[in-house]
N, C-alpha and C positions, 0 to 999 in steps of 0.2 A: 300317405306318405312317404310313399316310394319317389313319386316324384323327389320332392329333392334333394330326395340321395340322388338321382340321374343325375341330376342339375350339377351334385358338389363333386360326381366323380369324373363331369364333363370337365367342369373349372378345374378340377385336381390333373387333367389328361394336360387341358392346353396350359396352366402352368407349367410342369413336367414337359412338354414340349415348344414351351415357351424356355425356359430355363435352361438345356439343353438345344433348342436352338442359341439363346446367347451365348455357351461353352467354348460351340463351333464356333460362332461370331470371332467371338475374345482369340480363340484360339488364331481363330485364319489372319486376322488383325495383328496378332501379337506377330505370326507364323509372316507377315509382311515389314511389317517393322525390322523382323532381326532381318533379313534379309536386303533391307535399304539401308538396315547400319552397317549389311557386310559387305558392299557395293560404293557406298559413305569411306567406311575404311580402308578400302581398296583404292577409292581416286585419294585418301588424306594422303594413301602412302605413296603411290604414284608421285603425289607433287611435291615428296618430302624429298623423293628422288631427284624429281625436274629441280628445285631447291640445291641441292646440294651439288648438282651437274651445272648448273649458276653462274653458284659459290664457285667453283672450282675454275668455270670458269672466265670469272668478272680476278681472281688472282695470276690465271695464267696473264690476260688482259692487262690487267697493272702493270705486272711484272715484265711485259717485253711495253709499254708507255715507258714504264721506269727507268728499264734502260736506254729506248730510242733516243727517250730526253738528256739522258749523262750522251749519251752518242754527237747528237744535237749539238750539244756542250759543247764537245769535245773540237769536233767539225769549224764552227766557229767559235773557237780560241785556234786552231793552227787558221784560216782565214783573214783572221788579227795578226796574224806574225806573220802569214806571207806578204799581206799588207801593207808590211811594218817594212817590210823583208824591199818589196819593189818599191815604197816612198825609197828608202833611200839609194836604190843603184837607178830608178830612172835620169837624176842627174849626171849621169854618165856616161849616160845613149848617148848616138848621134841623133841627131834629124831627121836619118833614116827609120828610124832600129824606132826609134821614139811614132815617126806616124805605123810603120809598120805594124808597133801595138795595140796604138788608139783602132786602126780597121779593126785587128784582128778583136779589141774588147767590142766593138761595132755589130760585130758578126754574134759575135758570143762564141767565136773557134778559138782553139787553145793554136797559135801559131809561134813556129821557132822564134826570141830576141835578136840572133845572132842572125845573119846573113846568109846564105848558101854557097860555097865556092861556088863560083861555072864548072859547069857540067855535072854537079851533081840536082838530079830535084827533091823537091819536098815530100817525105812519108811521108801520103793521103792512102784515104780507101780507096776506093774505084766508084762508090757512088759518092763522093768530095772533089769530083775534080774542080768544079766551079772554084770553093775555095784559093787551089792552086794559082789556077788562071787571075781570080782577080790577088792573087798575094802576089802574084809577079806584075801583073797592072800595077797594084799603088805601090810597090815597090819602082818601080820606069819610072812614073809619073811620081812619087820623091824623089828619085835621083833627078829628074828634068829639074824641078824646082830646083834642089840643090844647085844644079849647074846654072841658074836663070837667075839662081840669087847672088849666083860667084862672079858671075858674068856681069851683072847689074853693079857691082863692091867695084868690081876694078873698072867702067865703065866711068861710075864716082871716080876713082882714085884718080881716071890719068883723066878728070873731066878737071879735075881738085889741083891738077901737075898744070893743066895749060895757063890757070888760075893763076896759078899762081907762075909760073913763067911771065905770063901777060902780065901782071905785077910790077915786078923785077924789075921790063925793059921799058917800064912807060918811066 
């Protein structure tokens, strides 16, 4: 009968070893899960702070976008009003001034609408010397074109007077 008792004691030692081993494994697993929970909680807190930061940036960019949109509409209204004023003033300008204005629009530069008196140069930046020379060239060409038109008109007038004189003499 001794033999069965030793068997029973050996199985109880295995059971004790297995139970304490199982408890240790459960304890290790619990600690692992607790550490994982802690790291996930830290990551969640980090993501929550990033979310609030992103929302703050979104609100800031939205406000900037809204302000720029309002400013753009203001500028568009100013442009519309200035175009209306220009449309009202353009018919009163001389041909030379109109040609200078058209040239300035083509160049994308803001040239003065009125001709400058002789001896005064157009105020320009040193890097924009080409525009002032183009302006003076265009003014010269415009004045020559105007003189040519006037000469042609005066020749036509002289020719028509001759024809009228010739008709009267017949």
